[in-house]
N, C-alpha and C positions, 0 to 999 in steps of 0.2 A: 463415607458417603458412597452410594451406589452410582456408578457412572453410566449414563446413556444406555439404558436397556432399550431394546427395539420397541418402537411405538408405531401405531397405525394412525392415520389421519383422524380417527374418531375417538381414540382412547388416550391421547396425550394429556397428561395432567395439567399442563400449562395452557390456559385458555387462549393466550396469544399465539403460542406455537400450534395449538390445535386448529385455530382458524386459518393460519398460514398453510398448514398441511392440507386442510380440506379444500382451500382455494386452489392450491397447486394441483391437487388431484382432479378437481373439476375442470381445470384447464388443460389437463393432460401433461402437466409438468413432471409428475412422478412417473418413473419408468424403471424397469429392471435392466434396461439396455444402456450401455454407455454411449452418449451422444457425441462426445468430442473425439476428434481425430488426433493422430500423433502430431506433435509439434515439429515444425520445420527445423532444419539444421541452419547454422550460420548466424544465430542470434549472438549479440554482444552480451557476455556474462561477466559477473564480478564475483570474486570469492568473499565469503564471510571470513574475516581474518582469524577468528578464534577456532574455526573448524576446517576451513578450506571448502566447505560446501558452496557451490556456485549458484547464483541467482541471475536471471535476466535483468538487464539494467533498466528496463521499464516495467513498472507494475501498474496497479489499479487502485486508486483511492475511491472511497465510497461516501464521503461526506456529501450530504444533501441528495446526490443523484440516486443513491440506493435507499433513501429513507422513504420507502414505499410500503403502504399498509397491505395486509393480507388480501383485502378485497381488490386492491389496485394492482397487485403483483402480476396476475396473469396477463393483463393487457399492457404492461409497462414496457415490454421489449427488453427487459433486463436479462432474461434467459439467453436471448440471442447475443447480447453484449458479452456475458460471461463465457458463453460457448465460443464465441469468436476469439476472445482474449486467450483462452486456453489453446485453441487451434493454432494461433499464431505464436505460441510458445510462452505466453505470459504465466507467471507463477504467483508473484506477491500480490495479495489482496489485503488492504489495510482498512480496518474499521474501528469502531469504538462504541461503547454504550451511549456516548454523547450524541451519536448520529441517528437517534430514533430507531426506526425499524431496520436499519442497515444490516446489523448482524443477523437478524432473523431471515432477511431476504437472501443474504449470501449463503447461509446455511441451507435454506430450502432449495435454492437453485443449484448449488454445488452438489447436493445429494441427488437432485433430479437428473442432473447431467452426468452423474457418475464421475465427477471431476475432483472429488476431495483429494485423492492422492496426487493429483497433478498440481495442486495449489500449495502455496506457502501462506498460511493464514496468520495475519497479525491483527491483534486488537489491543485494547488498553483497559487499565483500571482507572476510573475517573470518579473517585469518591474519597471521603475521609473516614478513618477508623479501620482497625484491623478486621473486625468481623464484617463490616460493611464491604470492605474490599474483597474479602473471600467470597461473600455471597454474590457480589457482582461478577467476579471472575467465573464462579461456578455457573451463573446464569449465562455468561458469554459462551461457555463451552456447550451448554445445552442449545442455545440459539444457533450457534455455528455448527451444531451436530457433529462435534469432534471431541473425542476423548482427550486428545493432545492438541494444544494450541502451539503453533510453531514459534510465535513471538508474542510475549506479553510485555506491554510498555506502560509506564506510569505517565498518564496523560497530563501534559503541562506541569509536570513535577508535583502534582497535587498530593500532599501528605507522603512524600517520597520516603522519609525516614521510617514511617510505619509500614509501608508496603514492601520495601526492599527485602527485609528478612523473609517475608512470606514468599516473594518471588524466588529467592534463593532456594527455599525449601521445595517449592513446586518444581523448580528446575532439577534439583537433586533427585526428586521422586519421579521425574519423567512426565509430569503433568503439563509442563511447558518445555520447549527446547531451547529457547533463547529469552533473555530479558533485556529491556531497554528503557529509555526515557525519551520524552518528546517535548517539543514546544514549537510554536508557530511564529514567534516574534523575536526580532533581533535583540530586544531588550533583555532576553533570557540567555543570550549566547555566552556571556561571561560565566554565569553559573553552570551552564552546560559544559563549558570547557573545563572548569574545575572538577566537575564530576567525572567527565570522560577520562581525565588524567589519572584518576584513581585506578582505572583498569577494571572496575566492577561491572561494566556493562558491555554486552555483546553488540548492542545497537544504540544509536542515537538518531532520532528523527527531528529534522530541522527544516526551516524555510530557506530556500536558496533559489535564486533565479536571476536573470539579467536585470530585473528591476529591484531585486533584494539580494545583492551579492555579498552582504556583510559577513556571512559565514566563512568566506574564503580567507579572511584576514587572519583569524586565529583558531576558530573552532574546527574547520575541516583539517588544517594541519595537525591539530591536537588529536583528532580521530585517527589520522594516518600514523602518528607517532605511537599511539596507544593500542593500535590494532583494533579499532572499533568500527564496525560496519555502519553505514549511514543510509537512512531513507530520507528522501527529499520531498517535503510537502510544499504546497503553493508553487509548483514549478512554472505556472503561468500567472503567478501573482493574482490569484482569484480572477482569471480571465483579463486582468488589466493589461497584460502584454499585447493582447490582440487589438485592443483599442488603439494602441500606439501605431500599429502597422496596418490598420484597416485601409484597404484601397491601395496599398503600396506593394509593388512587385518585389519578389525576392531578388537579391543581387545575383548576377549571372554566375559569380564564382561559387555559389552554393552547390552547383553541379559537381564541383570537386569533392564535396562531402556526401554525395549521394543523398542530397537534401532537396525535397520538392515541395515543401510547405513551411509556413511560419511555425507551426507546431513542432515540426522536426528540427527546425533551426533552434528553437528555444531548448528543446530536450537534448539535442546533440551537444549543445554548449554545456549543459549541466552534467551529463553523464561522461563527458570527456575529462572532467576534473578527476585526477587520480584517486582522490579520497571518497568519491561518490560510489556507493554500491548500487542503489536503485532509486529512481525517481518514480513518484506515484501520482500521476495526474488522474483526476477523477472525470468520468464521463458516463453518460447513459445512452450513448449512441454508437452503433456499430461502426459507422464511417469514421468516427473519431478514434475508436479503438484501433482500427486499421492504420490510420494516420500516425497515431502515437507509436504503435509497435514498429512502424517502418523506421522510426528513429533508432531502433535497437538493432539495425542492420547496416551494412556498408561501412564506409569510412567515417572516422571521427576527426574533429579538428585537433591539431597539435597546439602547443602553447602559443605560438605566434598567431595562428588562425583564430584561437579563442580571443585574443586581444583585438584582432580585426573585427570579429563579430560583435564584441562588446562596444567597440568604438562606433561601429556602424549603427547599432541600435541606439546608442546614446545621442547620436546626431539626428535621429528622426524627430 
């Protein structure tokens, strides 16, 4: 197949991509200038065990918030969100074909900002059948406007046995850099643990938060033992954590963690687990990006403080 030849907003063969590019051009999103500035020093990073490549411990999820159509993208504010994310040193952006327009939005905005090389793009295959999987992954590459996808994951383990040999081939040929598996529910943790212990996967993406801590019992230790990197989804339990703390002040001892918000409290608890590589909270607001990325700086809780944080939250 021919990969990603240069396209203009008016000649792209994919109508959906053409509409996105035209909308981006009309709004001034497309530019030959790089709009993002250099990332600051001092971010907390974690190594990918299989290679040693380091990633900032906070990334960006795109579920729902980046599901924005071509006509809505210019006024969505998402360009500012992605730009600020990169300015603050963010790298990992996680998406999926399941997330509607999210892949296309990320690809359009990353290209407009000149930010592709600053990002670690992760997406997923979410279908059954070998040929359908290949077609979907090829579509993801086009939508993300990237010849190489940094991480391709089998979404919710759907038809894993069929997709895994293809992912291995794609990794060997350089079309993806890493391969992984995902799930969002504790009911899948036992299966994820068994798969992780095979050593076949560079990454596992799993739910983990103060409200959903089950992964720390067996799955996260298995990831540490097998040298598997982890992405953490649902770090705020689909915003459920904020409902628990609404109207409640942070405990004063949070100052010892360089922690000034509940979002930072939740995220610092997650990324301080030694088996966690990167948490991927989703947001479409610049102020939330700034808040989340602040959790990727300063001091982190040790094991005793993590227990104190969990106990405090449980008592609310």
